[in-house]
C-alpha positions as CSV (number, residue, x, y, z in Angstrom):
1,M,45.5,185.6,-115.0
2,K,41.9,185.9,-113.9
3,T,39.6,187.8,-116.2
4,L,38.7,191.3,-115.3
5,D,35.0,190.5,-114.8
6,G,34.6,193.3,-112.3
7,F,34.8,195.9,-115.1
8,G,32.4,194.4,-117.5
9,D,29.6,192.8,-115.4
10,V,28.7,196.2,-113.9
11,F,26.4,196.6,-116.9
12,F,24.4,193.5,-115.9
13,I,24.3,194.8,-112.3
14,V,22.9,198.1,-113.4
15,K,20.3,196.3,-115.5
16,E,19.2,194.1,-112.6
17,K,19.5,196.8,-109.9
18,P,19.1,200.3,-111.4
19,R,19.3,201.8,-107.9
20,V,23.1,201.3,-108.0
21,L,23.3,204.3,-110.3
22,I,22.0,206.6,-107.5
23,P,25.3,207.1,-105.6
24,A,27.2,207.5,-108.8
25,I,24.8,210.2,-110.1
26,F,24.8,211.8,-106.8
27,G,28.6,211.9,-106.9
28,V,28.6,213.7,-110.2
29,V,26.2,216.3,-108.8
30,V,28.4,216.8,-105.8
31,V,31.4,217.3,-108.1
32,G,29.4,219.9,-110.1
33,I,28.3,221.8,-107.0
34,M,31.7,221.8,-105.4
35,N,33.4,222.9,-108.6
36,F,31.0,225.7,-109.0
37,V,31.9,226.9,-105.5
38,I,35.6,226.4,-105.9
39,F,36.1,227.8,-109.4
40,G,33.0,230.0,-109.7
41,Y,32.2,231.6,-106.4
42,F,35.8,231.9,-105.1
43,G,37.1,232.8,-108.5
44,M,34.5,235.6,-108.8
45,L,35.4,237.0,-105.4
46,K,39.1,236.6,-106.2
47,L,39.9,235.5,-102.7
48,S,43.5,235.0,-101.8
49,V,42.7,232.2,-99.3
50,T,44.7,229.5,-100.9
51,W,43.8,226.8,-98.5
52,M,40.1,227.1,-99.1
53,P,40.0,225.5,-102.6
54,F,42.2,222.7,-101.3
55,A,39.9,222.1,-98.3
56,L,36.8,222.0,-100.5
57,T,38.5,219.6,-103.0
58,V,39.3,217.3,-100.1
59,F,35.7,217.5,-98.9
60,K,34.5,216.8,-102.4
61,W,36.5,213.6,-102.8
62,S,35.7,212.6,-99.2
63,L,32.1,212.4,-100.3
64,I,33.0,210.5,-103.5
65,F,34.9,207.9,-101.5
66,T,32.1,207.7,-99.0
67,L,29.5,207.2,-101.8
68,S,31.5,204.2,-103.1
69,A,30.6,202.4,-99.9
70,W,26.9,203.1,-100.5
71,S,27.3,201.6,-104.0
72,A,29.0,198.5,-102.5
73,L,26.0,197.9,-100.2
74,L,23.5,198.3,-103.1
75,I,25.5,195.9,-105.3
76,A,26.1,193.3,-102.5
77,Y,22.6,193.2,-101.0
78,D,18.9,193.5,-102.0
79,D,18.0,194.5,-98.4
80,P,15.7,197.6,-98.4
81,K,17.4,198.7,-95.2
82,V,20.7,199.3,-97.1
83,E,20.4,203.1,-96.7
84,K,19.9,202.7,-92.9
85,I,23.0,200.6,-92.7
86,F,24.9,203.3,-94.7
87,S,23.6,206.1,-92.6
88,K,24.7,204.4,-89.4
89,S,28.2,203.9,-90.7
90,F,28.4,207.4,-92.4
91,V,30.6,209.1,-89.7
92,S,33.2,206.3,-89.7
93,L,33.2,206.1,-93.5
94,F,33.5,209.9,-93.9
95,T,36.4,210.0,-91.4
96,L,38.2,207.3,-93.4
97,S,37.4,209.0,-96.7
98,T,38.6,212.4,-95.5
99,F,41.9,210.8,-94.5
100,M,42.1,209.2,-98.0
101,A,41.1,212.4,-99.8
102,F,43.6,214.6,-97.9
103,F,46.6,212.5,-99.0
104,V,45.3,211.8,-102.5
105,V,44.5,215.5,-103.2
106,W,47.8,216.6,-101.6
107,G,49.7,214.0,-103.6
108,L,48.0,215.1,-106.8
109,D,48.8,218.7,-106.1
110,L,52.4,217.9,-105.2
111,Y,53.6,215.7,-108.1
112,V,50.5,213.8,-109.3
113,I,52.0,210.3,-109.0
114,P,52.1,210.3,-105.1
115,G,48.3,211.0,-105.2
116,F,47.6,208.0,-107.3
117,F,50.0,205.9,-105.3
118,V,48.0,206.7,-102.1
119,L,44.8,205.9,-103.9
120,F,46.3,202.5,-105.0
121,L,47.0,201.7,-101.3
122,M,43.5,202.6,-100.2
123,E,41.2,202.2,-103.2
124,Y,38.8,199.7,-101.7
125,A,39.0,200.7,-98.1
126,P,35.5,202.3,-97.8
127,C,34.0,199.2,-99.5
128,H,35.8,196.9,-97.0
129,M,34.7,199.0,-94.0
130,I,31.0,199.0,-94.9
131,L,30.8,195.3,-95.9
132,S,32.8,194.0,-93.0
133,G,30.8,196.0,-90.5
134,S,33.9,197.4,-89.0
135,T,34.4,201.0,-88.0
136,D,38.2,200.7,-87.6
137,S,40.0,202.7,-90.2
138,L,43.2,200.8,-89.7
139,E,41.4,197.5,-90.2
140,A,39.8,198.9,-93.4
141,F,43.3,199.8,-94.7
142,K,44.6,196.3,-93.9
143,G,41.5,194.7,-95.4
144,N,42.1,196.8,-98.6
145,M,45.7,195.6,-98.8
146,R,44.8,192.0,-98.3
147,F,42.3,192.2,-101.1
148,I,44.8,193.9,-103.5
149,L,47.4,191.3,-102.8
150,E,45.0,188.3,-103.4
151,D,44.8,186.7,-106.8
152,S,45.0,189.2,-109.7
153,H,43.7,192.1,-107.8
154,V,46.9,194.1,-108.2
155,I,46.1,194.0,-111.9
156,H,42.5,195.1,-111.2
157,T,43.8,198.0,-109.2
158,I,46.4,199.1,-111.7
159,V,43.9,198.9,-114.6
160,S,41.3,200.9,-112.6
161,L,43.9,203.6,-111.8
162,F,44.9,203.8,-115.4
163,I,41.3,204.3,-116.4
164,L,40.9,207.0,-113.7
165,V,44.0,208.8,-114.9
166,T,42.7,208.6,-118.5
167,L,39.3,210.0,-117.5
168,F,40.9,212.8,-115.5
169,A,42.8,213.8,-118.6
170,I,39.7,214.5,-120.6
171,P,39.1,218.3,-120.7
172,Y,36.1,219.8,-118.9
173,V,34.2,216.5,-118.1
174,G,37.1,214.4,-116.9
175,E,36.6,214.8,-113.2
176,Y,32.9,214.0,-113.5
177,L,33.6,210.8,-115.4
178,A,36.3,209.8,-112.9
179,A,33.9,210.3,-110.0
180,F,31.2,208.3,-111.7
181,F,33.7,205.5,-112.5
182,Y,35.0,205.4,-109.0
183,V,31.6,205.3,-107.3
184,L,30.2,202.6,-109.5
185,W,33.0,200.5,-110.9
186,I,35.4,200.2,-107.8
187,P,32.7,198.8,-105.5
188,N,31.6,196.4,-108.2
189,I,35.2,195.1,-108.6
190,Y,35.4,194.6,-104.9
191,V,32.0,192.9,-104.5
192,S,32.2,190.7,-107.6
193,E,35.8,189.5,-106.8
194,K,34.9,188.7,-103.2
195,R,32.0,186.6,-104.4
196,R,34.1,184.8,-106.9
197,M,36.7,184.0,-104.3
198,E,34.0,182.7,-101.9
199,N,32.5,180.5,-104.7
200,E,36.0,179.1,-105.4
201,E,36.5,178.3,-101.8
202,E,33.2,176.4,-101.6
203,V,34.1,174.4,-104.7
204,N,37.5,173.5,-103.2
205,I,35.9,172.4,-99.9
206,W,33.7,170.0,-101.8
């Protein structure tokens, strides 16, 4: 079994490139603002519009999934034009992320396990989309599944989901920690494992 380097070497990445923290911090801020709106504002008004909290939760996690693609770019490249690349792909990324978020949130509201199963099937899709330069959501899903089924990436995915479940279970701050983990660690797993595979292929060629 391959070592789970994608979990540990994120600290070295942050030390070398502190900018990679920006999307994760922004994600935590987004969660805070949206939770205030969902639980504070709507709770205060005591509105009976049951679909509104669901829609806002989908929107919240759509942004989290989209931000993970920004992190992937920052981890993978030193190009100062990373933000420009991200902004050009934002609409496609957000569309894919909204699709993901809808089924993840719906699955979590339903019986919890279906939500994490959907996330398992699409966990790295935004990272694949941004780094492959594709705007095709179906191709992003296929690329995500190819990655998961390669080497020990099923183990990476299961471990990361276990960590997400554990973080979610922490009272009050769990969702914030889960958002931070997803935006920073998931892209790092994808990028670092892709690089490792490319290096191994080069060694095998020679």
